[in-house]
N, C-alpha and C positions, 0 to 999 in steps of 0.2 A: 418573470423573475429578472431582477437586475443583473446586468452583465458586469464583468470585471472593469474597473475604472481605468485600467492600463491597456488591456488588449480588446476590451468591449465584447468579449465572448461570454456566453452564459454556460458553456460546457464546464463540467465539474469532475472530469475523470482524474482521480488523484495520481495515476501513473504519469500523466502528462502535465497537469496543472498544479498538482499539490493540493493543499487544502483551500477551500473557498472561505476567505475571511470576511465576516460581516460585522459591522458595528456602526450605529448611528446612520450617517449618510454614506459611509464608506463600504465598498464591496470590491475586493481585489483577490486575485489568485496568489497563493503563496509563492510559486515559482516566478511569476511576473514581478513580484515585489523584490525578491532576492536579486534578480538580475537587471533591475531598472538602473540604468547608468545614473550615477549621482546620488543614489539612495544609500543612507548609512544608518546603522543601528545606534541611535543616540540614547536609547533607554535600556533598562535591564531586560532580561529574557522574558519576564512576566509583564512587561509594559507594552501597550499597544499590540501589534502583531509581531511576535518573535523579536521584540526589541525595537521595531520600527515604530516611532511615535506617530499618532494619528495626525497631528498638524503637518508633519513632514510628508506623510502619505497624501494628504489633501493638496499640499503644494505641488507635489510631483504630478498628481493627476491633472491639476489645473495647467501645469506647464506643458505636458504632452498633448493636452486638448486644444492648445492655442492654434489658431489657424496660421498656416505658413503660406505666404505669398511667393509662388515660384519665381516671380519676376524680381523679388527683392533678394533672392539667393544669389550670392556672388558667382556661383558656379553654374547657375541656371540648369540644375539637374536635380531630379527628385531624390536620388539616393544621397545627396549631400545635405538635404534639409533634415535637421534632427528630429522633427516630429512626423515625417512621412516614412512609412514602412517601404523598404526597397523591394519587398516581396509582393505584398497585396496592394501597394500604392495608396493605402489609406492613412489618415492621420492617427496620431496617438502612439507612434512607435517609441519605445523607451529603452530598448536594448541595443547597445552599440558594440560592434566588433572590436576586440581588444587589440588587434593588430594596429600599430601606430600609423601605418600608411594606408589603412582602410577606413573609409568613412561610412560604411554600410550601417544602417540602423533599421531595426525590425521589431515586430511584436514577438514576445517569447514563443507563443504557439506557432506563429508563422515560421519562425526560425527552426522549430522542431520539424515542421512539415518539409522545409527546404533543406533538411539535413545539416543544419548548423549545430554547434556543440556548445552547451552551457555547463560549466563545471560547478559542482556543489561543495566546494571547500575553499579555504583561503579567501581570496578576493572575489570569489564567485564570478569569474571571468567568462565571457561569451565570445564565440568566434563564428564568423560567417562560414558558408560552405567552402570557400576558397582557402581560408586560413585555419580551419579546424585542425586539432591534433589528430594524427593518424598513427596506426601501428606499423612498425617496421619488422616485427617478429615474423619469422617464416614458419608456418605450421608444419607439423610432420605430415608427410604425404599420405593421403587417404584416397582410396578409390572412389568411395561415395560418401563424402563428408556430411555429417549430420549434426544438428544441434543436440548437445547432450542433455538438454532439458526437455524439449518437445519432440525430439527424434525426427524432426522434419529436415529436409535438405537445406544446406547453407552454401554460400559461395565458397569457392576453393581457396580464396585469399582473403586476408583482412580487408574490411570495407566499413562503411558507416553502419550497415545493418548486420555485419558478420564480425564478431569479436573473438579473439583467441587468447587463451590463458598464456601469459608470458613465461610461466614456470614449466609446465609440462608440454606445452605446444601441441597437445593432442586434443584438448577440450576446445570446441568451437560452439558458439551459440549466437542466436539472434539477439539483437540489442534489446528488443522488448521483452524477451524471455529472461535475460539476466537482470533487466531492470525490475521486473516483477519479483524475482527472487531476492534482489537487494532490498526492496521495500519490506519484504516479509522477514528475512533473516536479520536485517539491520546491521549496524556496525559491529556488534558483539559476536555475531555468528556468521557473517558473510565470508565465504571462501570459494575456491574453485570447486565446482560440483564433481569434478573427476579426481584430481590429485589432492584436493583438500588443503592446498597451500593457501596461506592467509595474507601476509603482509604485502608481498610483491603483487599478488593478484588484486588486492584491494586498491593499492596505489595506482595501478594501471587502469582499473575500471573508473576510478575517480577522475583521472586525467582525461579519459575518453567521454566524460559527461554522464556517467551512471550515478544516480542519486542514492546514497547510502545513509539512511537516517541514523542519527546518533542516539540510539535507544536500544533496549533489549529486543530480542526477536518477538514477532507477533505471537508465536506459540508460547512464549514465556510470560506474557502479560497476564495479570491476575484475572482478567475477565474472559480471556480467550477460551478456557475450557471450564468455565464456572458450572455449566450444566452437568458436567460429569460428576460433580460433587453434591448434586441435589439428590436427596433420598426419595425414592418412589413413595407416593402417599395416596394411592388410590386402591379401593377394593375392586378387584377384577373378576369377581365371580359373575356368572351369567345373571343371577338375581341377587342384588344386594338387599339385605333385610334391614339395614340401619335406617331408622326414620330421619336421621339428620343428613343422609346422603353418603355417597361413596368416598368423599374427601374427609369425612369426619373420623377422628381417631381419639381414643382415650388411652391412658397409661395402663389401666386395668379394666377387667370386666368384659362383657360380651362384645364391646365395640373396640377392643384392643386390636391394633393393626399389626399383622405379621407379614414379613416379606419372605419370599422364597429363599431358603438357605443356600441354594445353589446358584441361581441367576441374579437374585436381588431385584429383578425388574418386573416382578409380579407380586401383588399383595392381596390380602383378604382380611376381613374382620373375623375374629375368633368365632362369632356366632354364625356368620354366613357360610363357613365351611365346617361347622360342627366340630371345632377343635377343642380338645380338653383344656380345662382352665389352667392346669399346671404345665402345659406344653411350652417348651422354649424355642422350638423350631418347627418349620413346616416347608414342604416342597410343593411347588405347583405341578399340575398335570404334565406340563411340557418337559419338566426335568425328571419327574419320578416315573412317568409313563402312565397313560390313561388307565390301563388295566391293572396297575400296581395296587395292591391292597394297602389300606391305611397302616402306617407304622405306629409304634408305641408312642412316638412323640406327637402324633396328630394325624389328620386325615388329608389326603390329596384332594384337590378340587374335583 
């Protein structure tokens, strides 16, 4: 499998790398693309990858792949050469610390592992571990602080991996826990899991590098619970008599399919359970009880 043209990794964990974008000869991680220094969205949202045009991406990939001769670097230091990652010391680094006095350049996933922070709003700025934004909020004192999402222990003070709600100051959570929640809830539903405050909490999490997609929540998407709206369509009697099989159903006649009027998750052909032709409802044995006598509307399985 081809790796990302910017970080050269084949990993495709969406929580870390975002979507893996592939077209023609180009393969690149979404997050690597957004944070590549010098990359701009010259196209519409539906052009290229998220507005990044393919020729621009190819040019960027070629640029970061160019070999850098350390002896030609005026500072004679690896971290000063724009194509060399200051973390893994390999070429192809495309993300640069936004601090004007800092020359550190790194691959996006290397930065994540080294506790750098990349912001997913505005200019999509990235900061190295020394210049990353931090929280100054003082959490309310707790004897045994826990992540309000996974309920596991967290550090007593804000840190890279321990974030605090700036509104209630009681909610503390691991970075990866709140990131997972942000990807699920997205911009329209993301809020503090404890106090439910929205705007201040969202702004703070964005500042600290939490990615909040600009879409509806995952559970609100049309496909998310599509299976819940599918009607049961199988004859579940121990012996199905229908010559066309358990999935076959007709609107009228002996092979009419009836669903349990109580649970709706069990079905039978009219003929298979000897149900009267004029019966409008039927209950499965699980809902009516195995020993229950047949009602006037039909027979139990």
